[in-house]
All heavy atoms as a GROMACS GRO file, in nm:
protein
  605
    1MET      N    1  -7.227   3.601  -5.494
    1MET     CA    2  -7.094   3.559  -5.457
    1MET      C    3  -7.053   3.613  -5.321
    1MET      O    4  -6.967   3.557  -5.258
    1MET     CB    5  -6.993   3.605  -5.560
    1MET     CG    6  -6.989   3.525  -5.684
    1MET     SD    7  -6.820   3.532  -5.740
    1MET     CE    8  -6.823   3.397  -5.847
    2ALA      N    9  -7.109   3.723  -5.277
    2ALA     CA   10  -7.071   3.781  -5.149
    2ALA      C   11  -7.108   3.691  -5.033
    2ALA      O   12  -7.052   3.702  -4.925
    2ALA     CB   13  -7.140   3.916  -5.132
    3ASP      N   14  -7.203   3.599  -5.052
    3ASP     CA   15  -7.246   3.510  -4.945
    3ASP      C   16  -7.149   3.394  -4.922
    3ASP      O   17  -7.152   3.330  -4.817
    3ASP     CB   18  -7.385   3.454  -4.974
    3ASP     CG   19  -7.489   3.563  -4.979
    3ASP    OD1   20  -7.472   3.664  -4.909
    3ASP    OD2   21  -7.587   3.546  -5.052
    4GLN      N   22  -7.064   3.365  -5.017
    4GLN     CA   23  -6.973   3.253  -5.004
    4GLN      C   24  -6.855   3.293  -4.914
    4GLN      O   25  -6.799   3.400  -4.931
    4GLN     CB   26  -6.920   3.211  -5.140
    4GLN     CG   27  -7.026   3.154  -5.231
    4GLN     CD   28  -6.969   3.117  -5.367
    4GLN    OE1   29  -6.853   3.146  -5.394
    4GLN    NE2   30  -7.051   3.055  -5.450
    5PRO      N   31  -6.821   3.206  -4.819
    5PRO     CA   32  -6.706   3.238  -4.734
    5PRO      C   33  -6.577   3.231  -4.815
    5PRO      O   34  -6.565   3.150  -4.906
    5PRO     CB   35  -6.709   3.130  -4.626
    5PRO     CG   36  -6.786   3.017  -4.685
    5PRO     CD   37  -6.882   3.078  -4.783
    6ARG      N   38  -6.485   3.316  -4.779
    6ARG     CA   39  -6.356   3.316  -4.847
    6ARG      C   40  -6.270   3.204  -4.794
    6ARG      O   41  -6.264   3.179  -4.674
    6ARG     CB   42  -6.284   3.448  -4.825
    6ARG     CG   43  -6.353   3.562  -4.889
    6ARG     CD   44  -6.273   3.685  -4.867
    6ARG     NE   45  -6.264   3.755  -4.994
    6ARG     CZ   46  -6.188   3.859  -5.017
    6ARG    NH1   47  -6.111   3.905  -4.922
    6ARG    NH2   48  -6.187   3.917  -5.133
    7ARG      N   49  -6.201   3.140  -4.882
    7ARG     CA   50  -6.108   3.035  -4.842
    7ARG      C   51  -5.979   3.100  -4.797
    7ARG      O   52  -5.935   3.200  -4.854
    7ARG     CB   53  -6.079   2.942  -4.960
    7ARG     CG   54  -6.196   2.854  -4.993
    7ARG     CD   55  -6.165   2.751  -5.099
    7ARG     NE   56  -6.026   2.748  -5.145
    7ARG     CZ   57  -5.990   2.700  -5.262
    7ARG    NH1   58  -6.080   2.654  -5.346
    7ARG    NH2   59  -5.864   2.697  -5.297
    8PRO      N   60  -5.920   3.046  -4.693
    8PRO     CA   61  -5.792   3.104  -4.650
    8PRO      C   62  -5.687   3.087  -4.760
    8PRO      O   63  -5.686   2.988  -4.830
    8PRO     CB   64  -5.755   3.026  -4.525
    8PRO     CG   65  -5.838   2.904  -4.528
    8PRO     CD   66  -5.959   2.934  -4.612
    9ARG      N   67  -5.604   3.183  -4.770
    9ARG     CA   68  -5.499   3.180  -4.870
    9ARG      C   69  -5.390   3.084  -4.824
    9ARG      O   70  -5.342   3.092  -4.711
    9ARG     CB   71  -5.440   3.320  -4.880
    9ARG     CG   72  -5.383   3.353  -5.008
    9ARG     CD   73  -5.342   3.498  -5.001
    9ARG     NE   74  -5.337   3.546  -5.136
    9ARG     CZ   75  -5.298   3.666  -5.170
    9ARG    NH1   76  -5.265   3.751  -5.076
    9ARG    NH2   77  -5.295   3.703  -5.294
   10THR      N   78  -5.351   2.994  -4.906
   10THR     CA   79  -5.246   2.899  -4.870
   10THR      C   80  -5.120   2.931  -4.947
   10THR      O   81  -5.126   2.971  -5.064
   10THR     CB   82  -5.288   2.754  -4.898
   10THR    OG1   83  -5.322   2.743  -5.037
   10THR    CG2   84  -5.406   2.714  -4.813
   11LEU      N   85  -5.009   2.915  -4.882
   11LEU     CA   86  -4.881   2.943  -4.946
   11LEU      C   87  -4.820   2.818  -5.008
   11LEU      O   88  -4.721   2.824  -5.077
   11LEU     CB   89  -4.783   3.003  -4.844
   11LEU     CG   90  -4.827   3.134  -4.782
   11LEU    CD1   91  -4.728   3.177  -4.676
   11LEU    CD2   92  -4.840   3.241  -4.888
   12GLY      N   93  -4.874   2.705  -4.976
   12GLY     CA   94  -4.818   2.581  -5.029
   12GLY      C   95  -4.898   2.464  -4.978
   12GLY      O   96  -5.015   2.476  -4.940
   13ASP      N   97  -4.833   2.354  -4.974
   13ASP     CA   98  -4.901   2.234  -4.927
   13ASP      C   99  -4.906   2.230  -4.774
   13ASP      O  100  -4.854   2.317  -4.706
   13ASP     CB  101  -4.832   2.110  -4.984
   13ASP     CG  102  -4.685   2.099  -4.940
   13ASP    OD1  103  -4.639   2.192  -4.872
   13ASP    OD2  104  -4.621   1.999  -4.973
   14ALA      N  105  -4.968   2.126  -4.722
   14ALA     CA  106  -4.987   2.113  -4.577
   14ALA      C  107  -4.853   2.105  -4.504
   14ALA      O  108  -4.838   2.158  -4.394
   14ALA     CB  109  -5.073   1.991  -4.546
   15ARG      N  110  -4.756   2.037  -4.564
   15ARG     CA  111  -4.625   2.022  -4.499
   15ARG      C  112  -4.557   2.158  -4.483
   15ARG      O  113  -4.503   2.190  -4.378
   15ARG     CB  114  -4.538   1.928  -4.580
   15ARG     CG  115  -4.403   1.909  -4.519
   15ARG     CD  116  -4.319   1.814  -4.599
   15ARG     NE  117  -4.189   1.802  -4.540
   15ARG     CZ  118  -4.101   1.712  -4.572
   15ARG    NH1  119  -4.129   1.622  -4.663
   15ARG    NH2  120  -3.984   1.709  -4.514
   16THR      N  121  -4.562   2.240  -4.587
   16THR     CA  122  -4.501   2.373  -4.582
   16THR      C  123  -4.568   2.458  -4.476
   16THR      O  124  -4.502   2.529  -4.399
   16THR     CB  125  -4.510   2.442  -4.719
   16THR    OG1  126  -4.451   2.356  -4.817
   16THR    CG2  127  -4.439   2.575  -4.719
   17GLU      N  128  -4.700   2.450  -4.470
   17GLU     CA  129  -4.774   2.527  -4.370
   17GLU      C  130  -4.742   2.479  -4.229
   17GLU      O  131  -4.727   2.559  -4.137
   17GLU     CB  132  -4.924   2.518  -4.396
   17GLU     CG  133  -4.966   2.591  -4.522
   17GLU     CD  134  -5.114   2.578  -4.551
   17GLU    OE1  135  -5.189   2.532  -4.462
   17GLU    OE2  136  -5.155   2.615  -4.661
   18ALA      N  137  -4.729   2.348  -4.210
   18ALA     CA  138  -4.695   2.293  -4.079
   18ALA      C  139  -4.555   2.337  -4.036
   18ALA      O  140  -4.532   2.373  -3.920
   18ALA     CB  141  -4.705   2.141  -4.081
   19GLU      N  142  -4.461   2.334  -4.129
   19GLU     CA  143  -4.325   2.378  -4.098
   19GLU      C  144  -4.322   2.526  -4.060
   19GLU      O  145  -4.253   2.566  -3.966
   19GLU     CB  146  -4.233   2.352  -4.216
   19GLU     CG  147  -4.199   2.206  -4.236
   19GLU     CD  148  -4.113   2.182  -4.360
   19GLU    OE1  149  -4.090   2.277  -4.438
   19GLU    OE2  150  -4.070   2.067  -4.377
   20ALA      N  151  -4.398   2.607  -4.132
   20ALA     CA  152  -4.403   2.750  -4.102
   20ALA      C  153  -4.463   2.773  -3.964
   20ALA      O  154  -4.414   2.856  -3.887
   20ALA     CB  155  -4.484   2.823  -4.209
   21ALA      N  156  -4.569   2.699  -3.930
   21ALA     CA  157  -4.632   2.712  -3.798
   21ALA      C  158  -4.536   2.668  -3.689
   21ALA      O  159  -4.527   2.731  -3.583
   21ALA     CB  160  -4.761   2.632  -3.792
   22PHE      N  161  -4.462   2.560  -3.712
   22PHE     CA  162  -4.366   2.510  -3.615
   22PHE      C  163  -4.255   2.612  -3.591
   22PHE      O  164  -4.218   2.641  -3.477
   22PHE     CB  165  -4.307   2.377  -3.663
   22PHE     CG  166  -4.205   2.319  -3.569
   22PHE    CD1  167  -4.244   2.255  -3.453
   22PHE    CD2  168  -4.070   2.330  -3.597
   22PHE    CE1  169  -4.150   2.201  -3.366
   22PHE    CE2  170  -3.975   2.278  -3.511
   22PHE     CZ  171  -4.016   2.213  -3.395
   23LYS      N  172  -4.202   2.668  -3.699
   23LYS     CA  173  -4.095   2.768  -3.685
   23LYS      C  174  -4.144   2.891  -3.610
   23LYS      O  175  -4.071   2.948  -3.530
   23LYS     CB  176  -4.042   2.808  -3.822
   23LYS     CG  177  -3.956   2.702  -3.887
   23LYS     CD  178  -3.907   2.748  -4.022
   23LYS     CE  179  -3.825   2.639  -4.090
   23LYS     NZ  180  -3.782   2.678  -4.224
   24LYS      N  181  -4.268   2.929  -3.637
   24LYS     CA  182  -4.324   3.047  -3.570
   24LYS      C  183  -4.333   3.025  -3.419
   24LYS      O  184  -4.304   3.114  -3.340
   24LYS     CB  185  -4.462   3.077  -3.628
   24LYS     CG  186  -4.524   3.202  -3.576
   24LYS     CD  187  -4.657   3.228  -3.644
   24LYS     CE  188  -4.722   3.354  -3.592
   24LYS     NZ  189  -4.852   3.378  -3.654
   25VAL      N  190  -4.371   2.904  -3.378
   25VAL     CA  191  -4.389   2.875  -3.236
   25VAL      C  192  -4.255   2.849  -3.166
   25VAL      O  193  -4.238   2.885  -3.050
   25VAL     CB  194  -4.482   2.752  -3.218
   25VAL    CG1  195  -4.490   2.709  -3.074
   25VAL    CG2  196  -4.620   2.785  -3.271
   26THR      N  197  -4.159   2.791  -3.236
   26THR     CA  198  -4.034   2.752  -3.171
   26THR      C  199  -3.920   2.850  -3.194
   26THR      O  200  -3.810   2.827  -3.146
   26THR     CB  201  -3.991   2.613  -3.220
   26THR    OG1  202  -3.974   2.618  -3.363
   26THR    CG2  203  -4.092   2.507  -3.182
   27ALA      N  204  -3.944   2.957  -3.267
   27ALA     CA  205  -3.836   3.053  -3.294
   27ALA      C  206  -3.790   3.118  -3.164
   27ALA      O  207  -3.870   3.157  -3.080
   27ALA     CB  208  -3.884   3.160  -3.392
   28LYS      N  209  -3.659   3.128  -3.149
   28LYS     CA  210  -3.602   3.192  -3.031
   28LYS      C  211  -3.606   3.343  -3.048
   28LYS      O  212  -3.573   3.395  -3.153
   28LYS     CB  213  -3.458   3.147  -3.010
   28LYS     CG  214  -3.444   3.002  -2.973
   28LYS     CD  215  -3.299   2.966  -2.950
   28LYS     CE  216  -3.285   2.820  -2.915
   28LYS     NZ  217  -3.145   2.782  -2.896
   29VAL      N  218  -3.646   3.410  -2.942
   29VAL     CA  219  -3.648   3.555  -2.942
   29VAL      C  220  -3.508   3.604  -2.912
   29VAL      O  221  -3.442   3.553  -2.821
   29VAL     CB  222  -3.748   3.609  -2.837
   29VAL    CG1  223  -3.747   3.760  -2.833
   29VAL    CG2  224  -3.887   3.556  -2.864
   30ALA      N  225  -3.462   3.699  -2.989
   30ALA     CA  226  -3.328   3.752  -2.968
   30ALA      C  227  -3.320   3.818  -2.831
   30ALA      O  228  -3.407   3.896  -2.792
   30ALA     CB  229  -3.294   3.853  -3.076
   31ALA      N  230  -3.216   3.784  -2.757
   31ALA     CA  231  -3.198   3.840  -2.624
   31ALA      C  232  -3.155   3.986  -2.635
   31ALA      O  233  -3.080   4.024  -2.725
   31ALA     CB  234  -3.093   3.761  -2.547
   32ALA      N  235  -3.204   4.067  -2.542
   32ALA     CA  236  -3.166   4.207  -2.538
   32ALA      C  237  -3.019   4.217  -2.498
   32ALA      O  238  -2.970   4.135  -2.421
   32ALA     CB  239  -3.253   4.281  -2.439
   33PRO      N  240  -2.948   4.316  -2.550
   33PRO     CA  241  -2.808   4.330  -2.510
   33PRO      C  242  -2.799   4.358  -2.361
   33PRO      O  243  -2.886   4.423  -2.304
   33PRO     CB  244  -2.759   4.450  -2.592
   33PRO     CG  245  -2.882   4.521  -2.637
   33PRO     CD  246  -2.992   4.420  -2.640
   34PRO      N  247  -2.695   4.307  -2.296
   34PRO     CA  248  -2.683   4.327  -2.151
   34PRO      C  249  -2.672   4.475  -2.116
   34PRO      O  250  -2.606   4.552  -2.189
   34PRO     CB  251  -2.556   4.251  -2.113
   34PRO     CG  252  -2.481   4.238  -2.240
   34PRO     CD  253  -2.582   4.237  -2.352
   35LYS      N  254  -2.738   4.513  -2.008
   35LYS     CA  255  -2.734   4.652  -1.964
   35LYS      C  256  -2.598   4.680  -1.900
   35LYS      O  257  -2.552   4.604  -1.816
   35LYS     CB  258  -2.845   4.677  -1.862
   35LYS     CG  259  -2.858   4.820  -1.820
   35LYS     CD  260  -2.974   4.842  -1.727
   35LYS     CE  261  -2.984   4.986  -1.686
   35LYS     NZ  262  -3.095   5.009  -1.594
   36GLN      N  263  -2.535   4.786  -1.945
   36GLN     CA  264  -2.404   4.820  -1.892
   36GLN      C  265  -2.420   4.899  -1.762
   36GLN      O  266  -2.501   4.990  -1.755
   36GLN     CB  267  -2.326   4.902  -1.994
   36GLN     CG  268  -2.295   4.825  -2.120
   36GLN     CD  269  -2.219   4.910  -2.220
   36GLN    OE1  270  -2.204   5.030  -2.203
   36GLN    NE2  271  -2.172   4.848  -2.327
   37ASN      N  272  -2.343   4.862  -1.664
   37ASN     CA  273  -2.345   4.933  -1.537
   37ASN      C  274  -2.260   5.059  -1.548
   37ASN      O  275  -2.160   5.062  -1.618
   37ASN     CB  276  -2.289   4.845  -1.425
   37ASN     CG  277  -2.379   4.726  -1.399
   37ASN    OD1  278  -2.498   4.732  -1.425
   37ASN    ND2  279  -2.322   4.618  -1.349
   38ALA      N  280  -2.304   5.162  -1.479
   38ALA     CA  281  -2.230   5.287  -1.479
   38ALA      C  282  -2.103   5.269  -1.395
   38ALA      O  283  -2.109   5.222  -1.282
   38ALA     CB  284  -2.315   5.399  -1.423
   39VAL      N  285  -1.992   5.306  -1.452
   39VAL     CA  286  -1.864   5.294  -1.382
   39VAL      C  287  -1.829   5.433  -1.330
   39VAL      O  288  -1.825   5.530  -1.406
   39VAL     CB  289  -1.754   5.244  -1.478
   39VAL    CG1  290  -1.620   5.235  -1.406
   39VAL    CG2  291  -1.793   5.110  -1.536
   40PRO      N  292  -1.804   5.446  -1.198
   40PRO     CA  293  -1.769   5.577  -1.143
   40PRO      C  294  -1.642   5.631  -1.209
   40PRO      O  295  -1.548   5.558  -1.235
   40PRO     CB  296  -1.744   5.549  -0.995
   40PRO     CG  297  -1.807   5.417  -0.968
   40PRO     CD  298  -1.809   5.343  -1.098
   41GLY      N  299  -1.642   5.759  -1.236
   41GLY     CA  300  -1.524   5.822  -1.294
   41GLY      C  301  -1.525   5.826  -1.445
   41GLY      O  302  -1.449   5.902  -1.504
   42ILE      N  303  -1.609   5.746  -1.509
   42ILE     CA  304  -1.617   5.748  -1.654
   42ILE      C  305  -1.725   5.848  -1.693
   42ILE      O  306  -1.838   5.842  -1.647
   42ILE     CB  307  -1.654   5.608  -1.710
   42ILE    CG1  308  -1.553   5.503  -1.666
   42ILE    CG2  309  -1.667   5.612  -1.861
   42ILE    CD1  310  -1.414   5.523  -1.720
   43LYS      N  311  -1.690   5.941  -1.777
   43LYS     CA  312  -1.785   6.044  -1.817
   43LYS      C  313  -1.827   6.022  -1.961
   43LYS      O  314  -1.750   5.972  -2.042
   43LYS     CB  315  -1.725   6.183  -1.799
   43LYS     CG  316  -1.697   6.213  -1.653
   43LYS     CD  317  -1.654   6.355  -1.632
   43LYS     CE  318  -1.633   6.379  -1.484
   43LYS     NZ  319  -1.603   6.517  -1.456
   44GLU      N  320  -1.949   6.060  -1.991
   44GLU     CA  321  -2.003   6.048  -2.125
   44GLU      C  322  -2.039   6.186  -2.178
   44GLU      O  323  -2.100   6.266  -2.107
   44GLU     CB  324  -2.128   5.959  -2.122
   44GLU     CG  325  -2.185   5.932  -2.258
   44GLU     CD  326  -2.299   5.833  -2.255
   44GLU    OE1  327  -2.314   5.762  -2.156
   44GLU    OE2  328  -2.372   5.828  -2.354
   45GLN      N  329  -2.001   6.212  -2.300
   45GLN     CA  330  -2.030   6.343  -2.359
   45GLN      C  331  -2.175   6.344  -2.407
   45GLN      O  332  -2.220   6.253  -2.476
   45GLN     CB  333  -1.938   6.371  -2.477
   45GLN     CG  334  -1.961   6.507  -2.537
   45GLN     CD  335  -1.861   6.538  -2.648
   45GLN    OE1  336  -1.769   6.462  -2.672
   45GLN    NE2  337  -1.881   6.649  -2.714
   46VAL      N  338  -2.250   6.447  -2.365
   46VAL     CA  339  -2.390   6.463  -2.404
   46VAL      C  340  -2.413   6.609  -2.441
   46VAL      O  341  -2.333   6.697  -2.411
   46VAL     CB  342  -2.488   6.423  -2.291
   46VAL    CG1  343  -2.475   6.278  -2.256
   46VAL    CG2  344  -2.469   6.510  -2.169
   47THR      N  345  -2.524   6.634  -2.507
   47THR     CA  346  -2.568   6.770  -2.534
   47THR      C  347  -2.683   6.799  -2.441
   47THR      O  348  -2.778   6.721  -2.432
   47THR     CB  349  -2.614   6.785  -2.680
   47THR    OG1  350  -2.504   6.752  -2.764
   47THR    CG2  351  -2.661   6.925  -2.709
   48LEU      N  352  -2.674   6.908  -2.367
   48LEU     CA  353  -2.774   6.942  -2.267
   48LEU      C  354  -2.815   7.087  -2.286
   48LEU      O  355  -2.730   7.175  -2.295
   48LEU     CB  356  -2.714   6.921  -2.127
   48LEU     CG  357  -2.801   6.953  -2.007
   48LEU    CD1  358  -2.918   6.856  -2.001
   48LEU    CD2  359  -2.719   6.945  -1.880
   49ARG      N  360  -2.945   7.111  -2.290
   49ARG     CA  361  -2.994   7.249  -2.303
   49ARG      C  362  -3.038   7.296  -2.166
   49ARG      O  363  -3.126   7.236  -2.105
   49ARG     CB  364  -3.111   7.254  -2.401
   49ARG     CG  365  -3.070   7.227  -2.543
   49ARG     CD  366  -3.193   7.225  -2.633
   49ARG     NE  367  -3.152   7.231  -2.771
   49ARG     CZ  368  -3.150   7.342  -2.844
   49ARG    NH1  369  -3.191   7.455  -2.794
   49ARG    NH2  370  -3.109   7.339  -2.968
   50ILE      N  371  -2.974   7.404  -2.119
   50ILE     CA  372  -3.012   7.463  -1.992
   50ILE      C  373  -3.032   7.613  -2.013
   50ILE      O  374  -2.980   7.671  -2.109
   50ILE     CB  375  -2.908   7.435  -1.880
   50ILE    CG1  376  -2.769   7.483  -1.921
   50ILE    CG2  377  -2.904   7.288  -1.846
   50ILE    CD1  378  -2.666   7.467  -1.813
   51ASP      N  379  -3.103   7.674  -1.923
   51ASP     CA  380  -3.129   7.817  -1.934
   51ASP      C  381  -2.998   7.896  -1.921
   51ASP      O  382  -2.906   7.855  -1.850
   51ASP     CB  383  -3.227   7.863  -1.825
   51ASP     CG  384  -3.365   7.803  -1.844
   51ASP    OD1  385  -3.401   7.775  -1.960
   51ASP    OD2  386  -3.437   7.787  -1.744
   52GLN      N  387  -2.993   8.011  -1.987
   52GLN     CA  388  -2.871   8.093  -1.987
   52GLN      C  389  -2.834   8.140  -1.848
   52GLN      O  390  -2.715   8.146  -1.814
   52GLN     CB  391  -2.888   8.213  -2.080
   52GLN     CG  392  -2.887   8.175  -2.226
   52GLN     CD  393  -2.903   8.296  -2.317
   52GLN    OE1  394  -2.937   8.406  -2.272
   52GLN    NE2  395  -2.879   8.277  -2.445
   53ASP      N  396  -2.935   8.175  -1.766
   53ASP     CA  397  -2.902   8.224  -1.632
   53ASP      C  398  -2.842   8.114  -1.545
   53ASP      O  399  -2.754   8.141  -1.464
   53ASP     CB  400  -3.026   8.286  -1.566
   53ASP     CG  401  -3.141   8.188  -1.552
   53ASP    OD1  402  -3.154   8.097  -1.635
   53ASP    OD2  403  -3.221   8.205  -1.457
   54VAL      N  404  -2.885   7.991  -1.565
   54VAL     CA  405  -2.828   7.879  -1.488
   54VAL      C  406  -2.684   7.857  -1.531
   54VAL      O  407  -2.594   7.840  -1.448
   54VAL     CB  408  -2.912   7.751  -1.508
   54VAL    CG1  409  -2.847   7.631  -1.441
   54VAL    CG2  410  -3.053   7.772  -1.456
   55LEU      N  411  -2.659   7.859  -1.661
   55LEU     CA  412  -2.524   7.842  -1.712
   55LEU      C  413  -2.433   7.954  -1.661
   55LEU      O  414  -2.321   7.928  -1.615
   55LEU     CB  415  -2.525   7.840  -1.865
   55LEU     CG  416  -2.390   7.823  -1.932
   55LEU    CD1  417  -2.324   7.692  -1.892
   55LEU    CD2  418  -2.405   7.831  -2.083
   56ALA      N  419  -2.482   8.078  -1.664
   56ALA     CA  420  -2.402   8.192  -1.618
   56ALA      C  421  -2.368   8.176  -1.470
   56ALA      O  422  -2.256   8.207  -1.428
   56ALA     CB  423  -2.477   8.322  -1.641
   57PHE      N  424  -2.462   8.124  -1.390
   57PHE     CA  425  -2.438   8.104  -1.247
   57PHE      C  426  -2.319   8.011  -1.225
   57PHE      O  427  -2.231   8.039  -1.143
   57PHE     CB  428  -2.563   8.048  -1.181
   57PHE     CG  429  -2.543   8.006  -1.038
   57PHE    CD1  430  -2.540   8.098  -0.936
   57PHE    CD2  431  -2.523   7.872  -1.006
   57PHE    CE1  432  -2.520   8.060  -0.804
   57PHE    CE2  433  -2.503   7.832  -0.875
   57PHE     CZ  434  -2.502   7.926  -0.774
   58PHE      N  435  -2.317   7.901  -1.296
   58PHE     CA  436  -2.208   7.805  -1.276
   58PHE      C  437  -2.077   7.854  -1.337
   58PHE      O  438  -1.970   7.827  -1.283
   58PHE     CB  439  -2.247   7.668  -1.336
   58PHE     CG  440  -2.342   7.591  -1.249
   58PHE    CD1  441  -2.477   7.589  -1.278
   58PHE    CD2  442  -2.298   7.521  -1.139
   58PHE    CE1  443  -2.566   7.519  -1.199
   58PHE    CE2  444  -2.385   7.451  -1.058
   58PHE     CZ  445  -2.519   7.449  -1.087
   59GLN      N  446  -2.083   7.930  -1.446
   59GLN     CA  447  -1.961   7.980  -1.509
   59GLN      C  448  -1.899   8.095  -1.431
   59GLN      O  449  -1.780   8.122  -1.447
   59GLN     CB  450  -1.990   8.022  -1.654
   59GLN     CG  451  -2.011   7.903  -1.745
   59GLN     CD  452  -2.039   7.944  -1.889
   59GLN    OE1  453  -2.086   8.055  -1.915
   59GLN    NE2  454  -2.009   7.855  -1.982
   60GLU      N  455  -1.977   8.163  -1.346
   60GLU     CA  456  -1.922   8.273  -1.266
   60GLU      C  457  -1.811   8.226  -1.174
   60GLU      O  458  -1.722   8.303  -1.139
   60GLU     CB  459  -2.033   8.338  -1.183
   60GLU     CG  460  -2.124   8.428  -1.261
   60GLU     CD  461  -2.242   8.478  -1.178
   60GLU    OE1  462  -2.250   8.446  -1.057
   60GLU    OE2  463  -2.325   8.551  -1.235
   61GLY      N  464  -1.815   8.101  -1.134
   61GLY     CA  465  -1.713   8.047  -1.044
   61GLY      C  466  -1.582   8.017  -1.114
   61GLY      O  467  -1.488   7.970  -1.051
   62GLY      N  468  -1.574   8.041  -1.243
   62GLY     CA  469  -1.451   8.017  -1.317
   62GLY      C  470  -1.439   7.873  -1.365
   62GLY      O  471  -1.538   7.800  -1.374
   63PRO      N  472  -1.314   7.832  -1.394
   63PRO     CA  473  -1.293   7.696  -1.445
   63PRO      C  474  -1.348   7.590  -1.348
   63PRO      O  475  -1.350   7.610  -1.227
   63PRO     CB  476  -1.141   7.686  -1.454
   63PRO     CG  477  -1.093   7.827  -1.466
   63PRO     CD  478  -1.191   7.909  -1.386
   64GLY      N  479  -1.393   7.483  -1.406
   64GLY     CA  480  -1.452   7.376  -1.326
   64GLY      C  481  -1.604   7.383  -1.322
   64GLY      O  482  -1.668   7.310  -1.247
   65TRP      N  483  -1.662   7.472  -1.403
   65TRP     CA  484  -1.808   7.489  -1.399
   65TRP      C  485  -1.882   7.364  -1.441
   65TRP      O  486  -1.989   7.334  -1.390
   65TRP     CB  487  -1.850   7.611  -1.480
   65TRP     CG  488  -1.816   7.605  -1.627
   65TRP    CD1  489  -1.702   7.650  -1.686
   65TRP    CD2  490  -1.897   7.552  -1.730
   65TRP    NE1  491  -1.705   7.628  -1.821
   65TRP    CE2  492  -1.826   7.568  -1.852
   65TRP    CE3  493  -2.023   7.493  -1.735
   65TRP    CZ2  494  -1.875   7.526  -1.975
   65TRP    CZ3  495  -2.072   7.453  -1.859
   65TRP    CH2  496  -1.999   7.469  -1.976
   66GLN      N  497  -1.824   7.285  -1.533
   66GLN     CA  498  -1.890   7.162  -1.575
   66GLN      C  499  -1.894   7.060  -1.460
   66GLN      O  500  -1.993   6.991  -1.440
   66GLN     CB  501  -1.819   7.102  -1.697
   66GLN     CG  502  -1.837   7.188  -1.821
   66GLN     CD  503  -1.748   7.142  -1.935
   66GLN    OE1  504  -1.635   7.101  -1.913
   66GLN    NE2  505  -1.801   7.150  -2.056
   67ASP      N  506  -1.786   7.055  -1.384
   67ASP     CA  507  -1.783   6.966  -1.268
   67ASP      C  508  -1.885   7.010  -1.163
   67ASP      O  509  -1.948   6.927  -1.097
   67ASP     CB  510  -1.642   6.962  -1.206
   67ASP     CG  511  -1.541   6.895  -1.297
   67ASP    OD1  512  -1.580   6.805  -1.374
   67ASP    OD2  513  -1.422   6.933  -1.290
   68ARG      N  514  -1.901   7.141  -1.146
   68ARG     CA  515  -2.000   7.190  -1.050
   68ARG      C  516  -2.143   7.157  -1.094
   68ARG      O  517  -2.227   7.121  -1.012
   68ARG     CB  518  -1.983   7.342  -1.030
   68ARG     CG  519  -1.856   7.378  -0.952
   68ARG     CD  520  -1.853   7.523  -0.910
   68ARG     NE  521  -1.843   7.614  -1.023
   68ARG     CZ  522  -1.729   7.648  -1.083
   68ARG    NH1  523  -1.615   7.597  -1.041
   68ARG    NH2  524  -1.730   7.734  -1.184
   69ILE      N  525  -2.168   7.167  -1.224
   69ILE     CA  526  -2.300   7.128  -1.275
   69ILE      C  527  -2.321   6.979  -1.251
   69ILE      O  528  -2.428   6.935  -1.207
   69ILE     CB  529  -2.315   7.162  -1.425
   69ILE    CG1  530  -2.323   7.313  -1.443
   69ILE    CG2  531  -2.439   7.095  -1.484
   69ILE    CD1  532  -2.327   7.358  -1.589
   70ASN      N  533  -2.219   6.899  -1.277
   70ASN     CA  534  -2.228   6.754  -1.257
   70ASN      C  535  -2.257   6.722  -1.110
   70ASN      O  536  -2.340   6.636  -1.079
   70ASN     CB  537  -2.099   6.687  -1.303
   70ASN     CG  538  -2.113   6.537  -1.312
   70ASN    OD1  539  -2.210   6.487  -1.367
   70ASN    ND2  540  -2.016   6.466  -1.257
   71GLU      N  541  -2.189   6.792  -1.021
   71GLU     CA  542  -2.211   6.768  -0.877
   71GLU      C  543  -2.352   6.809  -0.836
   71GLU      O  544  -2.418   6.740  -0.756
   71GLU     CB  545  -2.108   6.845  -0.794
   71GLU     CG  546  -2.111   6.815  -0.648
   71GLU     CD  547  -2.088   6.667  -0.616
   71GLU    OE1  548  -2.009   6.603  -0.688
   71GLU    OE2  549  -2.149   6.617  -0.518
   72ALA      N  550  -2.404   6.920  -0.890
   72ALA     CA  551  -2.541   6.963  -0.858
   72ALA      C  552  -2.643   6.861  -0.910
   72ALA      O  553  -2.742   6.830  -0.842
   72ALA     CB  554  -2.567   7.101  -0.919
   73LEU      N  555  -2.617   6.807  -1.028
   73LEU     CA  556  -2.707   6.706  -1.083
   73LEU      C  557  -2.701   6.577  -1.002
   73LEU      O  558  -2.802   6.511  -0.978
   73LEU     CB  559  -2.673   6.678  -1.230
   73LEU     CG  560  -2.706   6.790  -1.327
   73LEU    CD1  561  -2.648   6.762  -1.465
   73LEU    CD2  562  -2.857   6.811  -1.336
   74ARG      N  563  -2.580   6.540  -0.957
   74ARG     CA  564  -2.564   6.421  -0.874
   74ARG      C  565  -2.640   6.436  -0.742
   74ARG      O  566  -2.709   6.345  -0.696
   74ARG     CB  567  -2.416   6.397  -0.846
   74ARG     CG  568  -2.387   6.268  -0.772
   74ARG     CD  569  -2.238   6.248  -0.751
   74ARG     NE  570  -2.159   6.252  -0.872
   74ARG     CZ  571  -2.149   6.152  -0.959
   74ARG    NH1  572  -2.212   6.041  -0.936
   74ARG    NH2  573  -2.074   6.163  -1.066
   75LYS      N  574  -2.633   6.555  -0.683
   75LYS     CA  575  -2.703   6.582  -0.558
   75LYS      C  576  -2.856   6.577  -0.581
   75LYS      O  577  -2.929   6.520  -0.500
   75LYS     CB  578  -2.665   6.719  -0.501
   75LYS     CG  579  -2.727   6.748  -0.365
   75LYS     CD  580  -2.695   6.888  -0.318
   75LYS     CE  581  -2.557   6.894  -0.257
   75LYS     NZ  582  -2.530   7.026  -0.194
   76ALA      N  583  -2.901   6.634  -0.693
   76ALA     CA  584  -3.045   6.632  -0.726
   76ALA      C  585  -3.095   6.490  -0.750
   76ALA      O  586  -3.210   6.458  -0.720
   76ALA     CB  587  -3.073   6.719  -0.847
   77ALA      N  588  -3.007   6.402  -0.800
   77ALA     CA  589  -3.043   6.263  -0.826
   77ALA      C  590  -3.038   6.179  -0.699
   77ALA      O  591  -3.075   6.062  -0.700
   77ALA     CB  592  -2.952   6.204  -0.932
   78GLY      N  593  -2.988   6.239  -0.589
   78GLY     CA  594  -2.981   6.166  -0.462
   78GLY      C  595  -2.863   6.073  -0.453
   78GLY      O  596  -2.866   5.974  -0.382
   79LYS      N  597  -2.757   6.107  -0.521
   79LYS     CA  598  -2.638   6.018  -0.519
   79LYS      C  599  -2.521   6.088  -0.454
   79LYS      O  600  -2.504   6.202  -0.453
   79LYS     CB  601  -2.602   5.976  -0.661
   79LYS     CG  602  -2.713   5.896  -0.722
   79LYS     CD  603  -2.670   5.835  -0.852
   79LYS     CE  604  -2.787   5.754  -0.905
   79LYS     NZ  605  -2.755   5.639  -0.972
   0.00000   0.00000   0.00000
């Protein structure tokens, strides 16, 4: 029996198989959601792990340390 080729498994009649093949070929792919552009001035809350000495450096300047980190990152990004 091992020499006999296996018959393909059919799920139904020829019409059902044709319809399934047609749907597979003509199905529309879902479009990716549009990419949102970054709006200046809008901030997003994130969790960021940085070394303690780097954090201490920015906090030594007093209030506004988060803005100073943001400005340093903006400069590093070339913006």
